[in-house]
C-alpha positions in Angstrom: -107.1 3.5 35.0 -104.5 4.8 32.6 -105.4 2.2 30.0 -109.1 3.2 30.2 -108.2 6.9 29.8 -105.9 6.0 26.8 -108.6 4.0 25.1 -111.2 6.7 25.7 -108.9 9.2 24.2 -108.4 7.1 21.1 -112.2 6.9 20.6 -112.6 10.6 21.0 -110.3 11.1 17.9 -112.5 8.9 15.7 -115.4 10.2 13.5 -118.9 8.7 13.7 -118.4 6.6 16.8 -121.8 5.0 16.3 -120.5 3.3 13.2 -117.0 2.4 14.6 -116.2 -1.2 15.4 -113.7 -1.1 18.3 -112.4 -4.6 17.4 -111.0 -3.1 14.2 -108.7 -0.8 16.2 -106.9 -3.6 18.0 -107.2 -6.6 15.7 -106.7 -4.8 12.4 -104.9 -7.2 10.0 -106.0 -6.5 6.5 -109.2 -4.9 7.9 -107.3 -1.6 8.1 -107.1 -0.9 4.4 -105.2 2.4 5.0 -103.3 1.3 8.0 -103.6 3.9 10.8 -105.2 6.4 8.3 -108.3 4.0 8.1 -111.6 5.5 8.9 -114.8 3.8 10.2 -117.7 5.3 8.3 -120.1 3.5 6.0 -122.4 6.5 5.3 -122.5 8.7 2.2 -119.5 10.6 3.7 -117.3 7.5 3.8 -114.7 8.9 1.3 -114.6 12.5 2.7 -113.0 12.1 6.2 -109.5 13.1 7.1 -107.0 10.3 7.9 -107.7 9.0 11.3 -104.2 9.6 12.5 -104.1 13.2 11.3 -103.6 15.3 14.4 -105.8 18.3 15.4 -103.0 20.8 14.7 -102.8 19.7 11.0 -106.5 19.4 10.3 -106.8 23.1 9.4 -104.9 22.4 6.2 -107.2 19.6 5.4 -110.4 21.6 5.7 -109.0 24.6 3.9 -108.1 22.3 1.0 -111.5 20.8 1.2 -113.1 24.2 0.8 -111.2 24.9 -2.4 -112.0 21.4 -3.6 -115.7 21.8 -3.0 -116.5 25.5 -3.8 -117.1 26.5 -7.4 -114.7 28.7 -9.3 -116.0 31.7 -11.3 -114.8 33.5 -14.4 -112.6 36.5 -14.0 -112.7 39.3 -13.0 -114.7 38.7 -9.9 -115.0 39.9 -6.3 -114.0 36.4 -5.2 -110.5 36.9 -6.4 -109.2 33.8 -4.7 -111.5 31.6 -6.9 -111.7 33.4 -10.2 -110.2 32.5 -13.5 -112.5 29.7 -14.5 -112.1 28.7 -18.1 -112.2 30.2 -20.7 -113.0 26.6 -21.8 -113.8 24.0 -19.1 -115.7 20.9 -18.3 -116.8 21.6 -14.7 -116.4 24.5 -12.3 -115.5 22.6 -9.1 -113.3 19.5 -8.3 -116.3 18.0 -6.4 -118.4 18.3 -9.5 -116.5 15.3 -10.9 -115.4 13.6 -7.7 -118.8 13.8 -6.0 -118.3 13.3 -2.3 -114.7 12.4 -3.2 -116.0 9.3 -4.9 -116.3 7.8 -8.3 -117.8 9.5 -11.4 -120.1 7.9 -13.9 -120.9 8.3 -17.6 -124.3 9.5 -18.9 -126.9 6.9 -18.3 -130.0 8.2 -20.0 -130.3 9.5 -23.6 -129.5 13.2 -23.8 -127.8 13.4 -20.4 -124.7 15.5 -20.6 -121.2 14.7 -19.3 -121.0 15.6 -15.7 -118.5 13.4 -13.9 -117.0 12.1 -17.1 -115.0 13.6 -20.0 -113.5 12.8 -23.4 -109.8 12.7 -24.0 -108.5 13.5 -27.5 -105.1 13.0 -29.2 -103.5 12.1 -32.5 -100.8 9.6 -33.3 -97.3 11.1 -32.7 -95.8 10.7 -36.2 -93.8 13.9 -36.8 -90.8 15.0 -34.8 -92.8 17.9 -33.3 -95.6 15.5 -32.2 -93.1 13.1 -30.7 -91.4 15.9 -28.8 -94.8 17.0 -27.5 -95.8 13.5 -26.5 -92.5 13.0 -24.6 -93.7 15.8 -22.2 -97.5 15.5 -22.4 -97.9 11.8 -23.0 -99.9 12.4 -26.1 -99.8 14.5 -29.3 -102.6 17.0 -29.0 -105.3 17.4 -31.6 -104.5 20.7 -33.5 -107.9 22.4 -32.9 -109.2 20.8 -29.7 -106.1 20.0 -27.6 -106.2 16.8 -25.5 -109.6 17.1 -23.9 -113.0 18.1 -25.2 -114.2 21.1 -23.3 -118.0 21.0 -23.1 -118.5 24.4 -21.4 -117.2 27.9 -21.8 -117.4 31.3 -20.0 -119.7 34.0 -21.4 -118.8 35.2 -24.8 -116.8 32.2 -25.8 -118.1 29.1 -27.6 -117.6 25.7 -26.0 -115.6 23.2 -28.0 -118.5 20.8 -28.5 -120.8 18.1 -27.1 -120.5 14.4 -26.6 -123.2 11.8 -26.9 -122.7 8.3 -25.5 -124.9 5.4 -26.5 -124.5 1.7 -25.7 -124.4 -1.5 -27.7 -125.4 -4.8 -26.0 -123.0 -7.8 -26.0 -124.4 -11.1 -24.9 -122.4 -13.8 -23.0 -122.9 -16.9 -21.0 -121.3 -18.4 -17.9 -120.1 -22.0 -17.9 -123.2 -23.1 -15.9 -125.4 -21.8 -18.8 -126.6 -18.6 -17.1 -126.6 -15.7 -19.6 -125.5 -12.1 -19.1 -125.4 -8.9 -21.1 -122.6 -6.4 -21.2 -122.9 -2.9 -22.7 -120.2 -1.2 -24.8 -120.2 2.6 -25.2 -120.2 4.3 -28.6 -119.2 8.0 -28.7 -120.4 10.7 -31.1 -119.2 14.3 -31.0 -121.4 17.1 -32.2 -121.6 20.9 -32.4 -117.9 21.2 -32.8 -117.2 24.9 -32.9 -113.5 25.1 -33.8 -113.3 23.3 -37.2 -112.9 19.8 -38.3 -111.2 17.1 -36.1 -107.9 15.7 -37.4 -108.8 12.6 -39.4 -106.6 10.4 -37.3 -108.0 11.6 -34.0 -108.2 9.2 -31.1 -110.8 9.4 -28.3 -111.3 7.9 -24.9 -114.2 8.3 -22.4 -113.0 8.7 -18.9 -114.9 8.8 -15.6 -113.5 10.4 -12.4 -111.9 7.8 -10.0 -112.4 7.9 -6.2 -110.0 10.1 -4.2 -109.3 8.0 -1.2 -105.7 6.8 -0.4 -103.9 8.9 -3.0 -101.2 10.0 -0.5 -100.6 6.4 0.6 -100.2 5.3 -3.1 -97.6 8.1 -3.6 -95.8 7.0 -0.4 -95.3 3.4 -1.7 -91.6 2.9 -2.3 -90.7 3.0 -6.0 -88.6 -0.1 -5.7 -91.5 -2.1 -4.3 -93.6 -1.2 -7.3 -90.9 -2.0 -9.8 -90.2 -5.3 -8.1 -93.7 -6.4 -9.3 -93.0 -5.6 -12.9 -92.5 -8.5 -15.3 -92.4 -7.0 -18.7 -91.4 -10.2 -20.5 -93.4 -12.5 -18.2 -90.2 -14.3 -17.1 -92.2 -16.5 -14.7 -94.6 -17.6 -17.4 -97.8 -16.8 -15.3 -99.3 -14.8 -18.2 -99.0 -11.5 -16.2 -96.5 -8.9 -17.6 -97.1 -5.7 -15.7 -94.8 -2.8 -16.5 -94.4 0.8 -15.3 -95.3 3.9 -17.1 -92.4 6.3 -17.1 -93.9 9.8 -17.4 -92.7 13.4 -17.4 -92.4 15.0 -13.9 -93.1 18.7 -14.7 -91.6 20.0 -11.4 -88.5 17.8 -11.4 -88.1 18.2 -15.2 -87.3 14.5 -15.6 -88.9 11.2 -16.2 -90.6 9.6 -13.2 -92.7 6.6 -12.3 -96.4 7.1 -13.1 -98.8 6.3 -10.3 -102.1 8.2 -10.9 -104.7 8.3 -13.7 -106.3 5.5 -15.6 -103.0 4.9 -17.5 -100.6 5.9 -14.7 -99.8 9.1 -16.6 -99.2 11.3 -13.6 -96.3 10.9 -11.1 -97.5 12.8 -8.0 -100.7 14.0 -6.4 -99.6 17.5 -6.9 -99.1 17.1 -10.7 -102.4 15.2 -11.0 -104.2 18.0 -9.1 -102.6 20.8 -11.2 -103.3 18.9 -14.4 -107.0 18.5 -13.4 -107.2 22.2 -12.5 -106.0 23.1 -16.0 -107.7 20.3 -18.1 -111.0 20.2 -16.3 -111.5 23.8 -15.2 -109.1 25.9 -17.3 -107.2 27.1 -14.2 -103.4 27.8 -14.5 -100.8 27.0 -11.9 -97.1 27.2 -11.5 -96.8 23.7 -12.9 -99.0 24.5 -15.9 -98.9 28.2 -16.4 -100.3 28.4 -19.9 -103.9 28.3 -20.7 -104.9 25.4 -22.9 -106.3 27.4 -25.8 -105.5 26.0 -29.3 -104.1 28.2 -32.1 -107.6 28.6 -33.7 -109.3 29.6 -30.4 -108.5 33.3 -30.5 -111.2 34.5 -28.1 -110.0 31.9 -25.6 -106.5 33.3 -25.9 -107.7 36.9 -25.3 -110.0 36.1 -22.3 -109.3 37.8 -19.0 -107.4 35.6 -16.4 -107.7 35.3 -12.7 -104.0 36.0 -12.0 -100.7 34.5 -13.0 -101.1 31.8 -11.9 -104.8 31.5 -11.2 -104.3 28.7 -8.7 -101.6 30.0 -6.3 -99.0 27.7 -4.9 -100.6 28.1 -1.5 -104.0 27.0 -2.8 -102.5 24.1 -4.7 -100.6 22.9 -1.7 -103.8 22.9 0.4 -105.7 21.0 -2.2 -102.8 18.5 -2.4 -102.8 18.2 1.4 -106.6 17.4 1.3 -106.3 14.9 -1.6 -103.4 13.2 0.1 -104.9 12.9 3.5 -108.4 11.6 2.8 -108.8 8.5 5.0 -109.4 5.1 3.5 -112.5 3.2 4.7 -111.8 0.1 6.8 -113.1 -3.2 5.5 -116.4 -4.6 6.7 -117.7 -8.2 7.2 -114.2 -9.6 7.1 -115.3 -12.6 9.3 -118.2 -13.4 7.1 -117.9 -17.0 5.7 -119.0 -15.9 2.3 -116.5 -13.0 2.2 -113.7 -15.3 3.3 -114.5 -17.8 0.5 -114.6 -14.9 -2.0 -111.2 -13.7 -0.8 -109.8 -17.2 -1.4 -111.4 -17.4 -4.9 -110.1 -13.9 -5.7 -106.6 -15.3 -5.2 -107.3 -18.7 -6.8 -108.6 -17.2 -10.0 -105.5 -15.1 -10.4 -107.0 -11.7 -9.6 -104.5 -11.0 -6.9 -101.7 -11.3 -9.5 -102.3 -7.7 -10.5 -104.5 -6.4 -7.6 -101.7 -6.7 -5.1 -103.2 -6.8 -1.6 -100.4 -5.3 0.6 -97.6 -2.7 0.7 -95.8 -1.0 3.5 -95.3 2.7 2.7 -91.9 4.4 2.9 -91.0 7.6 4.7 -93.0 10.7 3.7 -91.4 14.0 4.9 -94.4 16.1 3.8 -97.0 13.7 5.3 -95.4 11.8 8.2 -98.9 10.3 9.0 -98.5 8.2 5.8 -95.1 6.8 6.7 -94.6 3.1 7.5 -98.2 2.2 7.0 -99.2 -1.4 6.2 -101.9 -0.8 3.6 -104.1 -3.0 1.4 -104.9 -1.1 -1.8 -105.3 -4.1 -4.1 -103.3 -2.6 -7.0 -99.7 -2.9 -8.3 -99.9 0.6 -10.0 -98.5 -1.1 -13.1 -99.8 -1.2 -16.7 -101.4 -4.3 -18.0 -102.8 -5.4 -21.3 -106.5 -5.6 -20.7 -107.4 -6.8 -24.2 -108.9 -5.3 -27.3 -112.4 -5.1 -25.7 -111.2 -2.4 -23.3 -108.7 -0.8 -25.6 -109.2 2.9 -26.5 -106.3 2.7 -29.1 -104.9 5.8 -27.5 -101.2 5.7 -26.3 -100.2 7.8 -23.2 -96.5 8.0 -22.5 -95.4 4.3 -22.5 -98.9 3.0 -22.1 -100.4 1.4 -25.2 -104.1 1.8 -26.1 -104.9 -1.6 -24.6 -102.9 -1.0 -21.4 -104.4 0.3 -18.2 -103.2 0.8 -14.6 -104.5 -1.8 -12.1 -107.1 0.4 -10.3 -107.0 0.3 -6.5 -110.0 -1.6 -5.0 -110.1 -0.2 -1.5 -113.5 1.5 -0.8 -115.1 -0.1 -3.9 -117.8 -1.7 -1.8 -119.0 1.7 -0.7 -119.4 3.4 -4.1 -123.1 2.7 -4.3 -123.7 4.2 -0.8 -121.5 7.3 -1.5 -122.3 8.0 -5.2 -125.7 6.3 -5.8 -124.4 4.2 -8.7 -122.4 1.1 -9.4 -120.6 2.1 -12.7 -117.0 0.8 -13.0 -114.0 0.7 -15.4 -112.4 3.7 -17.0 -115.4 4.7 -19.0 -118.1 3.4 -16.6 -119.4 0.8 -19.0 -119.6 -1.9 -16.3 -123.0 -1.5 -14.5 -121.8 -3.5 -11.5 -118.7 -5.3 -10.2 -119.6 -8.6 -12.0 -119.6 -6.8 -15.4 -116.3 -5.2 -14.6 -114.8 -8.6 -14.1 -116.4 -9.9 -17.3 -114.8 -7.1 -19.4 -111.3 -8.3 -18.4 -109.2 -9.5 -21.3 -105.6 -9.7 -22.4 -103.5 -10.6 -19.4 -106.6 -10.9 -17.3 -108.5 -13.2 -19.7 -107.6 -16.4 -17.9 -108.8 -14.9 -14.6 -112.0 -13.8 -16.2 -112.6 -17.3 -17.6 -111.9 -18.9 -14.3 -114.4 -16.5 -12.7 -117.0 -17.3 -15.4 -116.5 -21.1 -14.7 -117.3 -20.8 -11.0 -120.6 -21.9 -9.6 -123.1 -19.0 -9.1 -122.6 -19.1 -5.3 -118.9 -18.9 -5.8 -119.2 -15.9 -8.1 -121.4 -14.2 -5.6 -118.8 -14.9 -2.9 -116.1 -13.1 -5.0 -118.5 -10.1 -5.3 -119.2 -10.2 -1.6 -115.4 -10.1 -0.9 -115.1 -7.0 -3.3 -117.9 -5.3 -1.5 -116.1 -5.8 1.8 -113.2 -3.7 0.6 
């Protein structure tokens, strides 16, 4: 009888029982992508649930953080003083605006569509001593008039920085079996620039918002376990030479291992969140107390603020709690023969050399629920040369223009359900998972070629495996 009561209690803690597979609880293996944090939901809310092992007494912090993540911020002064201070320059007025349902953003798809869940990074080469000093702390040397991110919106009375238009060029290719395919490459044009000419050496990069799930688990991976995978000089001659990005930790005032962002340019969920508040919404925090107005943006400098800082430490801590404790969706169809074949081919073609399948997290004092979890994120969190085809020619701390962090793959098979699109890679150029693979170059070129040499049914098996994650 006690066993029955215990099992019943476990199920009462789970969301969406109708979509829960009880077998996953007791025969997890690599089905439980996020260990005990894994959630069992395949609906459009799959990325928005609290970690399954988050107790009822700690869920208040999760839902408070969720409220600040979802609700729009407004310009100051406003009666809603807890959420005022938006801008003066900004891209979006809510975190959820980019990370729709905590999922993946996309670039504009149709002509004339504005940037919604994508943005444009800007910088210049760090040549002078002053620029090198700035890049040591920010990762990049900022463009003199426009900073490090194009702001496409502004509060009343202030001009936005400008607009961005993205069009696509077709690139034709062919598999080894003769079947043809077409990739698309984005081209960027900036217009209506309101604060003078861009520096002639300006560098640009289109970025889409990544999914939010599992961030706390990635931060909880022991640093030594990540560094053990690094092989800067390819000493084992396997063609893979992943390396860490050492970045500036604003809070600790020292260099730290980068884990987050497309180029691993942020060390913690807290700094990533505070950086997004400032860069995307123009909201200051104790980590980034100064508004990002350039020297020529005088009205921006004179605009009213929503407090000093605008995002209080209490609000920031709740948002960090929310971002860190989002549950990772459990895998589906793991016993499907096609999925099993795809998993084997994923390894045989070399994909698993960078997309590391398993870690065990260390101890997390702040988030004990994340401690000692066997997780399957399919990333090594290291930088890899992805070839000139994917290069944005824009360095970021130690990351070169052609280097990108291996993105986690957990939850990738649910993006279409959650976000109603299948756009992948840093700028969303890949219209599906197959195209994402075909864009791989550099260290991943050999794996891409092995994939392209597979029979069609085998290629489909690899995609079936990815969709099970």
